[in-house]
N, C-alpha and C positions, 0 to 999 in steps of 0.2 A: 504494500500500500504506500508506494512512494509519493503518490499525489497528495498525501496528507502533510508532507513536509515541504511542498513547493513554495508556500507563502514565506517561509523562513529561509529558503534557499537563496544563494547568491544570485544576483542579477546577471544574465548572460549578455544582454545588450539592451539598448533603448530604441524603441520604434515610435513613429508618429502616425496617428490615425488620419487617414485621408478622407474617409467618408463613413457614414453610418446608415447608408441606404441599402436595406436588405429586402429581397423579394419575399422570403419566407418568415424570417424571425424579427423580433423587436430589439435589435441591437442599439437603436438610438437611445434607449433608456440607460445603457451601461457604457457606451462609448461616446466620446466627444471629439468631433473632427478638429484637428489642429493640436490636440493634446498629446504629450509624450507619455508612453507607458513602458514599464520595465518588464522585459521578457524573462520569465522564470523557467520555461521549458519550451522546446520547439520540436515539431515533427515536419514531415514533408509538406503537409497541407495547413497546419495550424500553429498559431502562437498561443501559448498559455501565459496570460498576463493577470495582474491585479487590476480589475476594472473599476469603474466609478462606485460600485457597491462595496468595494473593499475586499472582495473575495476573488479567488482565482477563477478565471473563465477561459475557455478555449474558443478562439475566433479564427476564421479563415484568414489566410495571409492577404487576401484581396483588399481588405480594409486598411492595410498599413503600408508604409514605406520605411525603409531603413535610413 
């Protein structure tokens, strides 16, 4: 259960949110365009960041730029 420790884990890098327009999900509630977020874990498709709610969330890389 490594995901339980991600919030305390060292930051890998910082990314900037480009947009929060999603066709399926309500990401505009937890992401702010133009804001920088700390990446705690990364896969091929997703960044795992601490979002505006203060919790770890997994978001597609389409929303961000490095």
